[in-house]
C-alpha positions in Angstrom: -161.5 -40.9 -188.1 -158.7 -38.9 -189.8 -155.9 -40.6 -191.6 -153.3 -39.5 -189.1 -155.4 -40.9 -186.2 -155.9 -44.2 -188.1 -152.1 -44.4 -188.7 -151.3 -43.8 -185.0 -153.9 -46.4 -184.0 -152.4 -48.9 -186.4 -148.9 -48.1 -185.1 -150.0 -48.6 -181.5 -151.8 -51.9 -182.2 -149.0 -53.1 -184.4 -146.4 -52.4 -181.8 -148.5 -54.1 -179.1 -148.9 -57.2 -181.3 -145.2 -57.3 -182.1 -144.2 -57.0 -178.5 -146.6 -59.7 -177.4 -145.5 -62.1 -180.1 -141.8 -61.4 -179.6 -141.9 -62.0 -175.9 -144.3 -64.9 -176.2 -142.4 -66.8 -178.9 -139.0 -65.2 -179.0 -139.3 -65.0 -182.8 -138.5 -61.4 -183.8 -139.1 -62.0 -187.5 -142.7 -63.2 -186.9 -143.3 -60.4 -184.5 -142.2 -57.7 -187.0 -144.2 -59.3 -189.8 -147.4 -59.5 -187.7 -146.9 -56.0 -186.3 -146.5 -54.5 -189.8 -149.5 -56.5 -191.0 -151.7 -55.1 -188.3 -150.5 -51.6 -189.0 -151.3 -51.9 -192.7 -154.7 -53.6 -192.1 -155.8 -50.9 -189.7 -154.6 -48.1 -192.0 -156.3 -49.7 -195.0 -159.5 -50.2 -193.0 -160.2 -46.5 -193.4 -161.1 -47.0 -197.0 -163.5 -49.8 -196.3 -165.1 -48.3 -193.2 -165.5 -44.7 -194.3 
């Protein structure tokens, strides 16, 4: 998977996690933190999986 595709996948998954956490808990700070964490982990996964 190309870097740009991995970044877009991370962005989509991170956004989905952030929205679910935000609406589920009402905690915007935790939602943003988890969303960015998912984005970074998916993006960094390319170096491990490739």
